[in-house]
Backbone as ProteinMPNN parsed JSONL, in Angstrom:
{"seq_chain_A": "MPLIPEEPQIHESAQGPRAASANGRTAPTPRPVPGPRPAAPPRPGRPGPPRPTPPAQRTPAKPGPPAPPATPAAPAAPAAPATAPAAAHGTADKSAGTPQIQLIPASAEGALDAAEEAVDLLLDSGRQPGEILVITTGDPHPWAAHELSFGADAYWAQHDAGDDVFYAAAADLTRVGNRPVVVVAVNGGSDNDAVTALPVALGRAGALLIVCGDPQRINSALGAGV", "coords_chain_A": {"N_chain_A": [[-4.945, -73.204, 128.837], [-2.194, -71.826, 127.267], [-1.788, -68.401, 126.443], [-1.137, -67.09, 123.206], [1.02, -64.618, 122.348], [0.013, -61.756, 120.543], [1.119, -60.964, 117.251], [2.997, -58.076, 116.492], [1.538, -55.481, 114.596], [2.543, -54.181, 111.476], [2.699, -50.996, 110.38], [2.342, -49.303, 107.343], [4.414, -46.75, 106.108], [3.621, -43.459, 104.981], [5.416, -42.287, 103.329], [6.981, -44.346, 102.456], [9.391, -46.958, 103.076], [12.31, -46.315, 104.995], [15.803, -46.463, 104.733], [17.738, -48.195, 107.061], [20.338, -47.18, 109.187], [23.645, -48.128, 110.215], [23.793, -47.853, 112.988], [21.257, -48.145, 113.777], [19.596, -45.979, 113.442], [17.294, -44.174, 111.5], [18.133, -43.402, 108.192], [18.374, -40.267, 106.566], [16.451, -39.276, 103.714], [18.193, -39.125, 100.659], [19.097, -36.031, 99.156], [18.766, -34.415, 95.976], [21.724, -33.541, 94.164], [22.61, -30.253, 93.479], [22.874, -29.121, 90.112], [24.778, -27.501, 87.411], [23.963, -24.063, 86.98], [21.507, -23.028, 84.734], [22.003, -20.97, 81.776], [21.051, -17.531, 81.858], [17.974, -16.47, 80.45], [17.648, -14.466, 77.436], [17.101, -10.915, 77.584], [13.897, -9.457, 77.039], [13.245, -7.987, 73.884], [15.85, -7.664, 73.114], [17.766, -8.765, 70.693], [19.543, -11.764, 69.725], [21.839, -14.379, 70.865], [21.869, -15.77, 74.251], [23.94, -14.287, 76.775], [27.179, -15.666, 77.336], [28.418, -17.461, 80.232], [30.693, -15.704, 82.234], [34.205, -16.431, 82.164], [36.09, -18.017, 84.774], [38.165, -16.12, 86.951], [41.642, -16.058, 86.534], [44.509, -16.835, 88.468], [46.959, -14.413, 88.74], [50.077, -14.824, 87.1], [53.346, -15.285, 88.503], [55.504, -12.519, 88.5], [58.157, -12.388, 86.124], [61.749, -12.171, 85.731], [63.021, -8.851, 85.154], [63.058, -7.554, 81.813], [65.934, -7.173, 79.716], [67.347, -3.938, 79.015], [66.358, -2.384, 75.958], [68.304, -2.204, 73.012], [69.474, 0.816, 71.544], [67.773, 1.976, 68.652], [68.858, 1.973, 65.233], [69.669, 4.995, 63.51], [67.159, 6.434, 61.447], [67.038, 6.101, 57.893], [67.659, 8.8, 55.667], [64.894, 10.386, 54.085], [63.897, 9.786, 50.698], [64.347, 12.167, 48.115], [61.544, 14.081, 47.133], [59.7, 13.497, 44.197], [58.982, 15.379, 41.222], [55.825, 17.024, 41.148], [52.976, 15.409, 39.705], [51.257, 16.09, 36.618], [48.193, 17.934, 36.553], [45.03, 16.249, 36.7], [43.555, 15.457, 33.627], [44.733, 17.503, 32.24], [46.348, 18.472, 29.327], [49.422, 17.265, 28.01], [51.58, 19.155, 26.569], [54.224, 19.031, 26.002], [54.911, 16.801, 24.662], [54.579, 17.237, 22.019], [52.832, 17.676, 18.853], [49.49, 16.464, 18.893], [48.524, 13.139, 17.943], [46.589, 12.366, 15.056], [43.689, 10.687, 14.224], [41.595, 9.265, 11.84], [38.299, 8.184, 11.37], [36.356, 6.961, 9.011], [32.964, 7.786, 8.414], [29.437, 8.157, 8.009], [27.269, 11.037, 8.423], [25.084, 10.173, 9.874], [26.052, 7.871, 11.084], [28.225, 8.693, 12.568], [28.16, 9.188, 15.332], [27.788, 6.643, 16.432], [30.196, 5.479, 15.591], [31.968, 7.009, 17.086], [31.297, 6.157, 19.669], [32.136, 3.49, 19.555], [34.861, 3.94, 19.277], [35.45, 5.063, 21.769], [34.939, 2.864, 23.429], [36.994, 1.134, 22.592], [39.202, 2.61, 23.412], [38.92, 2.568, 26.196], [39.131, -0.168, 26.629], [41.765, -0.511, 25.947], [43.126, 0.519, 28.053], [42.906, 3.189, 28.728], [41.854, 5.712, 31.007], [38.529, 6.607, 32.074], [38.239, 9.345, 32.681], [40.057, 10.56, 31.017], [39.058, 11.063, 28.552], [37.349, 12.95, 26.147], [34.406, 13.729, 24.43], [33.134, 15.186, 21.546], [30.413, 16.603, 19.827], [29.245, 17.679, 16.671], [26.735, 17.993, 15.643], [23.568, 16.968, 16.614], [23.256, 16.752, 20.18], [24.987, 14.386, 22.309], [23.147, 11.593, 23.631], [23.637, 11.181, 26.392], [24.592, 13.674, 27.268], [22.352, 15.268, 26.735], [20.559, 14.155, 28.549], [21.784, 14.636, 31.05], [21.878, 17.416, 31.071], [19.233, 17.966, 31.462], [18.908, 18.026, 34.163], [19.951, 20.377, 34.903], [22.345, 22.972, 34.208], [24.406, 23.448, 36.009], [24.83, 21.034, 37.462], [25.564, 19.462, 35.338], [28.009, 20.582, 34.351], [29.483, 20.312, 36.615], [30.179, 17.643, 36.645], [31.951, 17.63, 34.552], [34.026, 19.169, 35.641], [34.792, 17.5, 37.717], [36.113, 15.424, 36.419], [36.305, 12.602, 36.328], [35.136, 10.81, 34.609], [34.046, 9.817, 31.294], [33.345, 12.591, 29.28], [30.787, 14.303, 27.584], [30.205, 16.741, 25.169], [28.879, 19.579, 23.364], [29.875, 21.033, 20.219], [29.639, 23.772, 20.339], [30.3, 24.327, 22.936], [33.01, 24.158, 23.211], [34.76, 26.145, 23.959], [34.537, 26.187, 26.667], [35.154, 23.707, 27.725], [37.8, 21.728, 29.177], [41.252, 20.704, 28.653], [42.074, 17.391, 27.597], [43.668, 14.165, 27.552], [42.776, 12.581, 25.363], [40.689, 13.331, 22.678], [37.613, 12.909, 21.152], [35.88, 13.442, 18.234], [32.713, 13.643, 16.891], [31.475, 14.078, 13.836], [28.562, 14.647, 13.322], [26.662, 16.098, 11.974], [25.392, 19.439, 11.579], [26.587, 22.599, 10.291], [28.993, 23.247, 7.655], [30.637, 25.242, 8.529], [30.545, 24.897, 11.258], [32.036, 22.544, 11.636], [34.502, 23.379, 10.621], [35.177, 25.268, 12.505], [35.138, 23.81, 14.895], [36.927, 21.587, 14.758], [39.753, 22.469, 14.666], [39.894, 23.654, 17.227], [39.286, 21.45, 18.844], [41.541, 19.937, 18.302], [43.429, 21.435, 19.612], [42.643, 20.972, 22.216], [43.273, 18.354, 22.668], [45.579, 16.242, 24.213], [47.197, 14.026, 23.537], [45.994, 12.473, 21.547], [43.772, 12.811, 18.829], [40.71, 11.872, 17.672], [38.672, 11.641, 14.913], [35.481, 11.232, 13.712], [33.738, 10.851, 10.837], [32.89, 12.367, 7.635], [35.562, 12.008, 5.448], [36.411, 13.979, 3.571], [35.208, 16.378, 4.457], [36.449, 16.556, 6.906], [39.185, 16.769, 6.273], [39.247, 19.172, 4.873], [38.419, 20.851, 6.886], [40.419, 20.647, 8.806], [42.521, 21.51, 7.316], [44.549, 20.051, 6.215], [45.787, 16.968, 4.825], [44.784, 13.852, 6.181]], "CA_chain_A": [[-4.248, -73.119, 127.549], [-1.428, -70.556, 127.279], [-2.143, -67.428, 125.404], [-0.064, -66.764, 122.24], [1.002, -63.134, 122.145], [-0.293, -61.321, 119.169], [2.228, -60.373, 116.514], [2.769, -56.614, 116.255], [1.184, -55.098, 113.222], [3.474, -53.206, 110.839], [1.957, -49.974, 109.617], [3.111, -48.754, 106.213], [4.609, -45.304, 106.143], [3.09, -42.774, 103.79], [6.53, -41.928, 102.447], [7.759, -45.52, 102.077], [10.394, -47.355, 104.066], [13.6, -45.64, 104.978], [16.911, -47.393, 104.987], [18.272, -48.093, 108.413], [21.788, -47.056, 109.237], [24.298, -49.183, 110.986], [23.528, -47.676, 114.412], [19.842, -48.339, 114.047], [18.795, -44.801, 113.139], [16.773, -44.078, 110.122], [18.935, -42.458, 107.389], [17.498, -39.319, 105.811], [16.351, -39.474, 102.262], [19.222, -38.275, 99.991], [18.598, -34.936, 98.32], [19.498, -34.303, 94.699], [22.832, -32.573, 94.152], [22.306, -29.21, 92.462], [23.772, -29.087, 88.95], [25.132, -26.135, 86.959], [22.813, -23.184, 86.76], [21.349, -22.717, 83.289], [22.231, -19.573, 81.402], [19.847, -16.705, 81.971], [17.367, -16.19, 79.131], [17.886, -13.086, 76.993], [16.076, -9.942, 77.937], [12.975, -9.201, 75.917], [13.57, -6.834, 73.066], [17.284, -7.636, 72.803], [18.023, -9.958, 69.87], [20.843, -12.413, 69.825], [21.912, -15.489, 71.821], [22.147, -15.33, 75.626], [25.35, -14.047, 77.067], [27.831, -16.812, 77.996], [28.888, -17.238, 81.592], [32.089, -15.228, 82.167], [35.159, -17.42, 82.686], [36.627, -17.744, 86.107], [39.39, -15.343, 86.928], [42.843, -16.814, 86.791], [45.48, -16.225, 89.372], [48.057, -13.855, 87.923], [51.363, -15.522, 87.223], [54.377, -14.536, 89.207], [56.303, -11.741, 87.527], [59.482, -12.907, 85.844], [62.831, -11.174, 85.856], [62.842, -7.738, 84.198], [63.725, -7.712, 80.524], [67.1, -6.278, 79.577], [67.017, -2.719, 78.254], [66.487, -2.515, 74.505], [69.407, -1.45, 72.418], [68.929, 1.941, 70.749], [67.598, 1.685, 67.226], [69.735, 2.71, 64.329], [68.981, 6.181, 62.97], [66.424, 6.192, 60.204], [67.695, 6.608, 56.689], [66.99, 10.023, 55.183], [63.866, 10.145, 53.075], [64.303, 10.098, 49.329], [63.777, 13.451, 47.681], [60.247, 13.969, 46.457], [59.735, 13.735, 42.756], [58.188, 16.518, 40.784], [54.394, 16.689, 41.156], [52.404, 15.035, 38.413], [50.371, 17.085, 36.027], [46.805, 17.844, 37.014], [44.229, 15.296, 35.936], [42.809, 16.017, 32.517], [45.482, 18.549, 31.569], [47.117, 17.909, 28.225], [50.865, 17.415, 28.071], [51.966, 19.718, 25.282], [55.637, 18.838, 25.747], [55.092, 15.638, 23.799], [54.459, 17.642, 20.632], [51.493, 17.734, 18.276], [48.745, 15.21, 19.102], [48.287, 12.278, 16.788], [45.238, 12.496, 14.509], [43.184, 9.441, 13.641], [40.33, 9.48, 11.134], [37.418, 7.025, 11.212], [35.313, 7.356, 8.055], [31.591, 7.47, 8.808], [28.441, 9.128, 7.557], [26.781, 11.901, 9.501], [24.171, 9.387, 10.711], [26.791, 6.855, 11.82], [29.413, 9.243, 13.228], [28.058, 9.049, 16.789], [28.062, 5.234, 16.755], [31.628, 5.259, 15.417], [32.637, 7.618, 18.231], [31.077, 5.279, 20.812], [33.033, 2.348, 19.401], [36.222, 4.407, 19.552], [35.572, 5.201, 23.228], [35.043, 1.513, 24.0], [38.338, 0.62, 22.321], [40.137, 3.34, 24.253], [38.799, 2.053, 27.564], [39.676, -1.529, 26.639], [43.222, -0.452, 25.814], [43.726, 0.977, 29.308], [42.642, 4.596, 29.003], [40.913, 5.988, 32.072], [37.378, 7.37, 31.551], [38.422, 10.783, 32.824], [41.009, 11.063, 30.025], [38.406, 11.087, 27.236], [36.336, 13.974, 25.885], [33.689, 13.482, 23.173], [32.502, 16.4, 21.029], [29.472, 16.389, 18.721], [28.991, 18.905, 15.902], [25.306, 18.08, 15.356], [22.743, 16.733, 17.8], [24.071, 16.38, 21.348], [24.974, 12.985, 22.716], [22.031, 11.342, 24.561], [24.039, 11.372, 27.786], [24.639, 15.109, 27.539], [20.972, 15.77, 26.784], [19.947, 13.681, 29.787], [22.368, 15.327, 32.203], [21.483, 18.821, 31.036], [17.86, 18.094, 31.954], [18.98, 18.271, 35.605], [20.521, 21.702, 35.121], [23.704, 23.165, 33.69], [25.401, 23.383, 37.085], [25.144, 19.632, 37.716], [26.224, 18.941, 34.138], [29.394, 21.024, 34.3], [30.185, 19.788, 37.792], [30.773, 16.361, 36.25], [33.133, 17.949, 33.742], [35.091, 19.63, 36.516], [35.269, 16.36, 38.503], [37.11, 14.78, 35.57], [36.496, 11.179, 36.626], [34.387, 9.985, 33.675], [33.973, 10.348, 29.931], [32.452, 13.753, 29.233], [30.24, 14.572, 26.255], [29.842, 18.15, 25.042], [28.607, 20.056, 22.012], [30.96, 21.835, 19.652], [29.473, 25.157, 20.776], [30.834, 24.472, 24.294], [34.441, 23.854, 23.219], [35.509, 27.184, 24.652], [34.394, 25.989, 28.108], [35.726, 22.431, 28.165], [39.239, 21.744, 29.399], [42.071, 19.777, 27.878], [42.141, 15.997, 28.011], [44.632, 13.454, 26.698], [42.155, 12.084, 24.133], [39.449, 14.007, 22.276], [36.917, 12.232, 20.055], [34.914, 14.349, 17.612], [31.736, 13.012, 16.003], [30.907, 15.049, 12.889], [27.247, 14.036, 13.098], [25.724, 17.103, 11.47], [25.815, 20.826, 11.673], [27.034, 23.219, 9.049], [30.423, 23.121, 7.392], [31.328, 26.215, 9.362], [30.679, 24.315, 12.597], [33.161, 21.615, 11.624], [35.728, 24.154, 10.421], [35.493, 25.937, 13.771], [35.284, 22.888, 16.026], [38.048, 20.655, 14.676], [41.025, 23.029, 15.148], [39.838, 23.843, 18.682], [39.388, 20.119, 19.437], [42.936, 19.537, 18.213], [44.14, 22.13, 20.678], [42.25, 20.405, 23.516], [43.786, 16.989, 22.789], [46.967, 16.192, 24.656], [47.972, 12.98, 22.877], [45.313, 11.837, 20.415], [42.498, 13.345, 18.347], [40.002, 10.924, 16.808], [37.57, 12.323, 14.239], [34.572, 10.295, 13.041], [32.888, 11.584, 9.91], [33.247, 12.363, 6.213], [36.984, 12.394, 5.339], [36.609, 15.222, 2.827], [34.877, 17.492, 5.351], [37.444, 16.623, 7.965], [40.439, 17.255, 5.713], [39.126, 20.591, 4.562], [38.308, 21.602, 8.136], [41.734, 20.681, 9.463], [43.453, 22.211, 6.443], [45.661, 19.172, 5.826], [45.362, 15.583, 4.642], [44.921, 12.997, 7.352]], "C_chain_A": [[-3.49, -71.814, 127.489], [-1.812, -69.672, 126.12], [-0.935, -67.124, 124.518], [-0.073, -65.262, 122.01], [0.778, -62.791, 120.675], [0.943, -60.684, 118.531], [1.975, -58.886, 116.276], [2.486, -56.342, 114.797], [2.139, -54.005, 112.723], [2.65, -52.258, 109.999], [2.856, -49.393, 108.541], [3.221, -47.246, 106.343], [4.107, -44.696, 104.855], [4.19, -42.44, 102.819], [7.365, -43.133, 102.059], [8.803, -45.803, 103.123], [11.672, -46.574, 103.89], [14.681, -46.668, 105.303], [17.468, -47.146, 106.353], [19.768, -48.036, 108.347], [22.351, -48.133, 110.117], [23.993, -49.069, 112.456], [22.064, -47.797, 114.76], [18.986, -47.142, 113.767], [18.362, -44.803, 111.683], [17.558, -43.027, 109.356], [18.027, -41.527, 106.621], [17.527, -39.625, 104.322], [17.355, -38.582, 101.548], [18.579, -37.241, 99.098], [19.399, -34.868, 97.018], [20.57, -33.234, 94.771], [22.547, -31.513, 93.095], [23.345, -29.209, 91.356], [24.127, -27.661, 88.568], [23.896, -25.33, 86.633], [22.688, -22.863, 85.271], [21.56, -21.249, 83.026], [20.931, -18.804, 81.438], [19.282, -16.434, 80.594], [17.598, -14.747, 78.741], [16.74, -12.185, 77.384], [15.14, -9.707, 76.761], [13.364, -7.927, 75.193], [15.032, -6.708, 72.72], [17.636, -8.859, 71.988], [19.39, -10.518, 70.122], [20.837, -13.499, 70.866], [22.202, -14.973, 73.214], [23.632, -15.194, 75.857], [25.98, -15.262, 77.726], [28.299, -16.436, 79.383], [30.35, -16.81, 81.552], [33.024, -16.25, 82.757], [35.693, -17.007, 84.041], [37.944, -17.01, 85.99], [40.575, -16.22, 87.294], [43.774, -16.062, 87.737], [46.646, -15.698, 88.561], [49.357, -14.582, 88.186], [52.377, -14.631, 87.913], [55.222, -13.776, 88.192], [57.682, -12.319, 87.371], [60.534, -11.833, 86.011], [62.652, -10.071, 84.824], [63.644, -7.96, 82.931], [64.899, -6.766, 80.42], [66.73, -5.063, 78.751], [67.288, -2.898, 76.772], [67.626, -1.657, 74.005], [68.84, -0.324, 71.575], [68.881, 1.588, 69.273], [68.53, 2.529, 66.399], [69.007, 3.911, 63.779], [68.354, 5.876, 61.627], [67.16, 6.81, 59.031], [66.977, 7.852, 56.216], [66.029, 9.702, 54.058], [64.376, 10.554, 51.704], [63.686, 11.407, 48.906], [62.519, 13.237, 46.881], [60.413, 14.277, 44.991], [58.858, 14.915, 42.411], [56.725, 16.131, 40.747], [53.9, 16.381, 39.763], [51.496, 16.131, 37.912], [48.959, 16.866, 36.501], [46.02, 16.933, 36.101], [43.477, 16.008, 34.817], [43.571, 17.09, 31.768], [46.369, 17.922, 30.498], [48.595, 18.199, 28.398], [51.346, 17.876, 26.701], [53.438, 19.511, 24.98], [55.893, 17.678, 24.806], [54.973, 16.003, 22.327], [53.012, 17.641, 20.177], [50.763, 16.417, 18.491], [48.613, 14.427, 17.797], [46.838, 12.405, 16.357], [44.859, 11.177, 13.859], [41.8, 9.704, 13.063], [39.575, 8.168, 11.018], [36.311, 7.439, 10.249], [33.935, 6.893, 8.504], [30.684, 8.532, 8.23], [28.01, 9.987, 8.734], [25.864, 11.135, 10.437], [24.915, 8.355, 11.565], [27.995, 7.381, 12.574], [29.353, 9.051, 14.738], [28.317, 7.606, 17.223], [29.551, 4.917, 16.614], [32.412, 5.86, 16.579], [32.481, 6.758, 19.484], [31.998, 4.05, 20.744], [34.479, 2.748, 19.684], [36.452, 4.564, 21.05], [35.722, 3.831, 23.883], [36.442, 0.929, 23.781], [39.386, 1.32, 23.182], [40.116, 2.819, 25.685], [39.37, 0.638, 27.662], [41.202, -1.53, 26.563], [43.914, 0.091, 27.06], [43.538, 2.441, 29.606], [41.621, 4.734, 30.14], [39.747, 6.813, 31.534], [37.576, 8.879, 31.629], [39.396, 11.388, 31.835], [40.359, 11.325, 28.672], [37.339, 12.173, 27.212], [35.724, 13.704, 24.519], [32.939, 14.752, 22.79], [31.584, 16.023, 19.867], [29.236, 17.726, 18.018], [27.518, 19.076, 15.577], [24.477, 17.925, 16.629], [23.626, 16.32, 18.975], [23.986, 14.891, 21.626], [23.817, 12.755, 23.695], [22.411, 11.517, 26.025], [24.047, 12.847, 28.156], [23.232, 15.696, 27.638], [20.29, 15.355, 28.086], [20.48, 14.445, 30.995], [21.995, 16.798, 32.229], [20.046, 19.026, 31.502], [17.81, 18.33, 33.457], [19.591, 19.632, 35.928], [21.964, 21.776, 34.655], [24.752, 23.042, 34.783], [25.807, 21.935, 37.366], [25.899, 19.018, 36.537], [27.705, 19.32, 34.124], [30.179, 20.61, 35.532], [30.83, 18.442, 37.48], [31.992, 16.575, 35.364], [34.298, 18.349, 34.632], [35.643, 18.488, 37.378], [36.309, 15.561, 37.725], [37.332, 13.312, 35.844], [35.713, 10.27, 35.693], [34.453, 10.614, 32.293], [32.967, 11.496, 29.911], [32.074, 14.024, 27.783], [29.769, 16.024, 26.209], [29.582, 18.474, 23.575], [29.767, 20.919, 21.534], [30.854, 23.289, 20.088], [30.067, 25.404, 22.156], [32.329, 24.201, 24.365], [35.252, 24.915, 23.947], [35.462, 26.997, 26.171], [35.06, 24.7, 28.602], [37.229, 22.574, 28.319], [39.949, 20.729, 28.537], [42.01, 18.379, 28.477], [43.098, 15.257, 27.076], [44.049, 12.996, 25.371], [40.855, 12.846, 23.909], [38.896, 13.272, 21.071], [35.844, 13.18, 19.534], [34.024, 13.533, 16.685], [31.127, 14.101, 15.125], [29.554, 14.485, 12.457], [26.215, 15.049, 12.637], [26.291, 18.493, 11.67], [26.301, 21.335, 10.337], [28.531, 22.982, 8.858], [31.223, 24.085, 8.25], [31.523, 25.684, 10.78], [31.87, 23.366, 12.664], [34.481, 22.355, 11.479], [36.152, 24.827, 11.716], [35.851, 24.948, 14.867], [36.569, 22.06, 15.952], [39.386, 21.271, 15.096], [41.034, 23.249, 16.664], [39.953, 22.5, 19.392], [40.815, 19.607, 19.386], [43.768, 20.208, 19.299], [43.804, 21.609, 22.061], [42.86, 19.019, 23.748], [45.255, 17.019, 23.192], [47.793, 15.182, 23.891], [47.325, 12.481, 21.598], [44.009, 12.556, 20.119], [41.91, 12.338, 17.376], [38.788, 11.65, 16.237], [36.773, 11.287, 13.465], [33.641, 11.096, 12.137], [33.374, 11.448, 8.487], [34.697, 12.819, 6.059], [37.197, 13.714, 4.607], [36.297, 16.438, 3.698], [35.952, 17.656, 6.419], [38.759, 17.2, 7.445], [40.366, 18.747, 5.405], [39.038, 21.42, 5.827], [39.659, 21.707, 8.825], [42.782, 21.394, 8.604], [44.635, 21.374, 6.03], [45.11, 17.775, 5.647], [45.649, 14.767, 5.905], [45.25, 11.589, 6.883]], "O_chain_A": [[-4.105, -70.76, 127.649], [-2.109, -70.114, 125.011], [0.169, -66.922, 125.023], [-1.061, -64.704, 121.533], [1.274, -63.434, 119.749], [1.703, -59.967, 119.183], [0.871, -58.489, 115.903], [3.113, -56.901, 113.897], [2.482, -53.063, 113.437], [1.993, -52.657, 109.038], [4.003, -49.033, 108.807], [2.246, -46.558, 106.648], [4.152, -45.31, 103.789], [3.947, -42.317, 101.618], [8.382, -42.966, 101.386], [9.069, -44.958, 103.977], [12.061, -46.221, 102.777], [14.461, -47.613, 106.06], [17.652, -45.998, 106.759], [20.4, -48.742, 107.561], [21.623, -48.944, 110.689], [23.933, -50.091, 113.139], [21.67, -47.577, 115.906], [17.761, -47.239, 113.838], [19.006, -45.368, 110.799], [17.651, -41.882, 109.8], [17.01, -41.96, 106.078], [18.495, -40.155, 103.778], [17.376, -37.378, 101.804], [17.632, -37.536, 98.369], [20.575, -35.228, 96.984], [20.369, -32.168, 95.351], [22.274, -31.844, 91.941], [24.545, -29.285, 91.618], [23.821, -26.721, 89.301], [22.918, -25.841, 86.086], [23.664, -22.47, 84.631], [21.343, -20.397, 83.887], [19.864, -19.321, 81.105], [20.041, -16.19, 79.656], [17.732, -13.885, 79.609], [15.588, -12.604, 77.501], [15.567, -9.756, 75.608], [13.756, -6.931, 75.801], [15.426, -5.73, 72.086], [17.795, -9.933, 72.569], [20.276, -9.851, 70.656], [19.92, -13.553, 71.685], [22.722, -13.868, 73.369], [24.456, -15.87, 75.242], [25.36, -15.85, 78.612], [28.547, -15.268, 79.683], [31.167, -17.47, 80.911], [32.686, -16.887, 83.755], [35.739, -15.829, 84.396], [38.73, -17.236, 85.07], [40.52, -17.013, 88.233], [43.805, -14.832, 87.781], [47.255, -16.434, 87.785], [49.695, -14.912, 89.323], [52.277, -13.404, 87.904], [55.606, -14.318, 87.156], [58.318, -12.701, 88.354], [60.223, -10.705, 86.393], [62.174, -10.336, 83.721], [64.758, -8.482, 82.964], [64.864, -5.669, 80.978], [65.877, -5.155, 77.868], [68.299, -3.476, 76.372], [67.878, -0.556, 74.494], [67.8, -0.507, 70.942], [69.805, 0.991, 68.72], [68.937, 3.625, 66.785], [67.792, 3.838, 63.594], [68.92, 5.171, 60.792], [67.798, 7.858, 59.135], [65.757, 7.935, 56.365], [66.304, 8.867, 53.197], [65.151, 11.498, 51.549], [62.571, 11.716, 49.326], [62.434, 12.328, 46.055], [61.153, 15.177, 44.594], [58.079, 15.385, 43.24], [56.402, 15.011, 40.352], [54.325, 16.984, 38.778], [51.031, 16.982, 38.671], [48.567, 15.743, 36.817], [46.286, 16.842, 34.902], [42.841, 17.038, 35.042], [43.092, 17.556, 30.735], [47.064, 16.941, 30.761], [48.971, 19.267, 28.881], [51.496, 17.068, 25.784], [53.886, 19.768, 23.863], [56.969, 17.578, 24.216], [55.239, 15.165, 21.466], [52.087, 17.611, 20.989], [51.35, 15.352, 18.294], [48.596, 14.996, 16.706], [45.949, 12.538, 17.199], [45.607, 10.624, 13.051], [40.941, 10.293, 13.72], [40.144, 7.154, 10.615], [35.416, 8.194, 10.63], [33.76, 5.748, 8.922], [31.103, 9.665, 7.991], [28.341, 9.705, 9.886], [25.846, 11.39, 11.641], [24.455, 8.006, 12.652], [28.728, 6.594, 13.171], [30.377, 8.779, 15.366], [28.971, 7.36, 18.236], [30.107, 4.174, 17.423], [33.412, 5.288, 17.012], [33.418, 6.637, 20.273], [32.563, 3.63, 21.754], [35.234, 1.972, 20.269], [37.527, 4.234, 21.55], [36.539, 3.658, 24.787], [37.006, 0.306, 24.68], [40.347, 0.693, 23.63], [41.163, 2.649, 26.31], [40.011, 0.287, 28.652], [41.851, -2.45, 27.06], [45.143, 0.123, 27.125], [43.978, 2.905, 30.658], [40.656, 3.975, 30.221], [39.938, 7.632, 30.635], [37.132, 9.612, 30.744], [39.558, 12.608, 31.804], [41.032, 11.764, 27.74], [36.535, 12.297, 28.135], [36.449, 13.475, 23.55], [32.206, 15.323, 23.597], [31.952, 15.208, 19.022], [29.052, 18.761, 18.66], [27.083, 20.184, 15.265], [24.663, 18.662, 17.597], [24.623, 15.623, 18.793], [23.032, 14.223, 21.227], [23.529, 13.63, 24.512], [21.585, 11.96, 26.823], [23.57, 13.23, 29.224], [22.953, 16.517, 28.512], [19.524, 16.13, 28.659], [19.71, 14.855, 31.863], [21.814, 17.37, 33.304], [19.674, 20.132, 31.894], [16.791, 18.783, 33.978], [19.731, 19.992, 37.097], [22.704, 20.793, 34.696], [25.866, 22.586, 34.524], [26.995, 21.639, 37.495], [26.765, 18.162, 36.719], [28.561, 18.462, 33.908], [31.408, 20.561, 35.498], [31.906, 18.134, 37.992], [32.95, 15.803, 35.413], [35.43, 17.92, 34.407], [36.821, 18.496, 37.733], [37.278, 15.073, 38.306], [38.432, 12.806, 35.621], [35.625, 9.069, 35.948], [34.852, 11.767, 32.129], [31.872, 11.381, 30.46], [32.912, 13.982, 26.882], [29.035, 16.481, 27.086], [30.004, 17.75, 22.673], [30.533, 21.46, 22.33], [31.871, 23.974, 20.197], [30.317, 26.553, 22.523], [32.871, 24.03, 25.457], [36.315, 24.619, 24.493], [36.269, 27.591, 26.887], [35.478, 24.615, 29.757], [37.856, 23.421, 27.683], [39.321, 19.987, 27.782], [41.909, 18.205, 29.692], [43.31, 15.679, 25.939], [44.742, 13.016, 24.354], [40.033, 12.99, 24.814], [39.604, 13.036, 20.092], [35.005, 13.663, 20.295], [34.511, 12.822, 15.806], [30.363, 14.941, 15.6], [29.42, 13.92, 11.371], [25.022, 14.877, 12.883], [27.485, 18.688, 11.896], [26.41, 20.581, 9.37], [29.234, 22.572, 9.781], [32.348, 23.787, 8.651], [32.528, 25.975, 11.429], [32.626, 23.38, 13.636], [35.467, 22.009, 12.13], [37.345, 24.947, 11.998], [36.748, 25.198, 15.672], [37.229, 21.854, 16.971], [40.115, 20.621, 15.845], [42.063, 23.055, 17.312], [40.626, 22.397, 20.418], [41.264, 18.923, 20.306], [44.7, 19.61, 19.837], [44.592, 21.779, 22.991], [42.955, 18.563, 24.888], [46.065, 17.727, 22.594], [48.966, 15.43, 23.614], [48.025, 12.103, 20.658], [43.238, 12.873, 21.025], [42.537, 11.991, 16.375], [37.978, 12.205, 16.98], [37.33, 10.546, 12.655], [32.856, 11.917, 12.61], [34.154, 10.555, 8.158], [35.035, 13.918, 6.498], [38.075, 14.491, 4.983], [37.039, 17.42, 3.681], [36.312, 18.775, 6.782], [39.377, 18.032, 8.109], [41.317, 19.489, 5.652], [39.516, 22.554, 5.863], [39.997, 22.758, 9.371], [43.813, 21.83, 9.115], [45.63, 21.91, 5.543], [44.089, 17.423, 6.239], [46.645, 14.989, 6.594], [45.412, 10.687, 7.705]]}, "name": "protein", "num_of_chains": 1, "seq": "MPLIPEEPQIHESAQGPRAASANGRTAPTPRPVPGPRPAAPPRPGRPGPPRPTPPAQRTPAKPGPPAPPATPAAPAAPAAPATAPAAAHGTADKSAGTPQIQLIPASAEGALDAAEEAVDLLLDSGRQPGEILVITTGDPHPWAAHELSFGADAYWAQHDAGDDVFYAAAADLTRVGNRPVVVVAVNGGSDNDAVTALPVALGRAGALLIVCGDPQRINSALGAGV"}
């Protein structure tokens, strides 16, 4: 009886079957194509997003023909003559004549409130804060009392700066400078204080003097009807 040759046994590869090429050789397993490299993570202790990858350098373009020479510019026009310098801030303009006087009737207790309302109206009408000076014949304004608690030097430095409404006592009128508008609150003090303060306040006002208080005291102090 003829012997039947045994069929060859096929052993499985541990890595699986490989595809055979056309020439009978086993083709290598394809490797993955590397993709774009991820951006490097930020360094520790340096906040913010990671730096972007710098763009590739471009090839410089070929230089074009040279530009034609620029025509000479026309000579500049002569500057206009400078105008006369403006008056210093806070200095009264006496060339306009005698300041206007405005009287606001008020009691001694309400004179300071009337002066505050007058300041608000002045600011609303377009006056700058540094153009206004407020004088009290009796108790000092709360702002002045508060600022003086930090020392006289700091208090008068604000007066010299001239960029805000300044409040002073009638006794300090010889030290304050001129301002376009002076508001006087006759909120107490003796009659002699008002008689002394009002004419000096009129001399400090460049355009307008506003007096808040008893009309009779004010008229007698100024020496004329208002």
